N, C-alpha and C positions, 0 to 999 in steps of 0.2 A: 579639108584641104591638107595634102601632104606637103610639109615644108622641106625645102631643099637645104641641106647642111653643107658647110657651116653657114650660120646666119648672123646678121647684125640686127638687133632689135632696138629701135630708137624710141625712147620714152620722152614724149613731149612735155611731161609734167604739167604744171600750170603756168609755164612761162608765157608772157605776152607774145613772144616770137612764135609760139606754137599754139596760138588760140585763134579760133574762127577762120577767117579768110587767110591769115598767115599760116595756120596749120595746113590748110589745103594746098597753099603754094609750096610749102616745105615738102609735103607728102608727094606732090607731083614731081618735084625736083628729085627726090629719092627714087621715085618710080622710074624716071627717065634713066638715071644712072644704073639702076638695077637691071633694066632691060638691055641697055647698051652693053654692059659688061657681063651679063648673065650671072650676077651675084645676088644672093638671097638677102632681102631686107624685110623686116616687119616693122610696124609702127604702133605705138600705144598713145593715141591722142586723148584729150579730155572727153568725158562721157558725151557731152553735147555735140561733139564733132565726129563721133564714130560713124553715124549714118552718112554724113556728108562725104567723108573720105572713102567709105565703102562704095558709095554710089559713083564717085568721081575718079577712082583709081582701081587698079587691080592688085594693090598691095595686100598682104595679110595684115589684118587690123586686129589689135588686142585691146581689151579694156585695161585700165590702170589698176583696177581693184574690183572685187565684188564683196558684198556683205554675206555673212554665213546664214543665208535664208534658204530654207529647203522647199518653200512653196510660195506662190503668189498670195497676197492678202493685204491686210492693213499695216503696211510698212512705210509710212510717210517718210520721205527723205532718204530712204535706203537705195542702194544700188544692187539690184538682183541679177543673178546670172541669166534669168529668163529675159529680162529687158535688154541686156547686153547682146544676147543671142539674137533677139528680134531686130536689134539695130544693125546686125550684120557682122559683128565681130566673130572671129574664128576661135578666140581664146582670151585669156586674161592673165595679167600679173596677179599674184597673191602674196601678201605678207612682205611687201616692199618695206624697207627700213623707215620710210616716211609714212607708212600706213600699216604698222605692225598689228598682228592679230594674236590672240591666245592660241595655244597649240591645238586645242580641240576645235576652235573655229577654223583654223587652217584645214584640219581634216574635213570639216563640213564643206568648206569651199571646194576642195579638191573633189569630194564625192559628188557635189551638185554639178560641178563642171563636167565630170565624167558622164553623169546621167544625161546631160544635155549635149554631149559630144563637143564640148569646148576644150581647147587645149589649155592645160594648166601649167603656168610657169611660176613656181614658188621660189621666192627669194629667201636666202638665209644669210645670217650675219657671221656665223662661225661654224666650225665642224661639229660641235656638240648639237647645235640646232639642226644641222643637216642630217645627222644620224637619226634623230627623232622623226623628221619629216619624210625621210626616205620610206618609212613604214607606210605612208599614205599613198605611195605610188603615183606621184604627179608625172606628167609627161616630161617636163623639164624641171631642173633645179639649178638655181643661179646663186653662186657665192659672191656676195657683195659686202665686204667689210664697211660698215657705215662711216667710219672715220676717214675713208678714202673717197667717198662719193662727192663729186664736184671739186675735188682737190687738185686735179691735174696730175696726180701721182698714181700711175696705173697699178692696179692690184697684181697684174701679171709680172710687173717688174719689182714692185716693193715687197710682195709676199709670194714669190714664185714657189717656194717650198710648200706653203699652205694650199696654193692652188693645185699643185701636184697631188698632195695628200687628199684634197677634196675630190679630185677626179678619180683617184684610186678607190676612195670610199664609195663613190657612186657606182663605179664599174664592178665592185665586189658584190653589189646587190643583185646583179644579173636580172634586173627587172626592166631592162630597156629604157631606163630613165636617162635623159640626155643632160650632160653637165654643161653649164654656161658659167661665165663669170662677168663681173662688172665692177664699177667704181674706179674713177680716175682715168678711164680709157679715153685717150685723146688722139692718138696717131695710128697709122697703119702698122707701125712697128709694135705698138702695144697689143694690137690684135694678133699679129703674127706670133708674138711671144705666147699669148694666151692659147693659141691653137697648138703650138709646139708643146705646151704643158698638158695637152690632152682634152681641152674643152672643145665644144662643137660650135662655139659662137660666143658673142658678147652682148651685153646690154650697155647702151650708151645714152647720154642725155644732153647735158649742157654743152659738151664739146661740139655738137652739131647744132642744136636748137638755138643756143645763144651766141653762136659764132657770127662775126661780121661778114664772113665769107663761107657759109655752110657748104656750098658746092665744092670748094677747094678741100675742105675737111672730108667730105664724103668720098671724093675721088682719091684722097690719100688713103682712106680706109679700104677702099675697093682694091687697091693694089695688093693688100695683104691677102685677099681671097682669090685674086685672079690667077 
């Protein structure tokens, strides 16, 4: 699947508001807004909800994580890229700050995703980490300072100079790697600023998933991309 840019990727994390039937309800809400305004959204639900959302919506669905496993076998309790692909996901987050991996394991995950034609979105906490991970040639790389995640303080406003440096770093690689950012993104204005800094989209989570009125938040964000 070719993704339309810019894109908003909504990480459902393990919030109860983004679990099971609630996850499907939220995904359908996002889908309706996406189609109405022709704005690109993707969702990253919990593993057990991937197949349900794939079957019930037309949204691009991503896994929240994969383990660095290069083949199927005796890996009880692990999340393999093969299983994620079989469930219908088109890609996966890798190295989120809440599920950090060793550098070599990130490389393995990106390589396995590439082999299976899954889209890789690798999260990085800082520019030093970004420089190292760019060598692995993921499809997307997302700058998310962990101290701003869930804070309501948007990275695009709190650290605009670092976002700009991050985008410049990615673009210098000339490998067609797409820069995203996340952490603290709450409003459409936060997204607009991120795009002005050169990113091609954002990762969001609690601002939508835990909102008492997620539709209002989604519509606010859509205005930034319309």
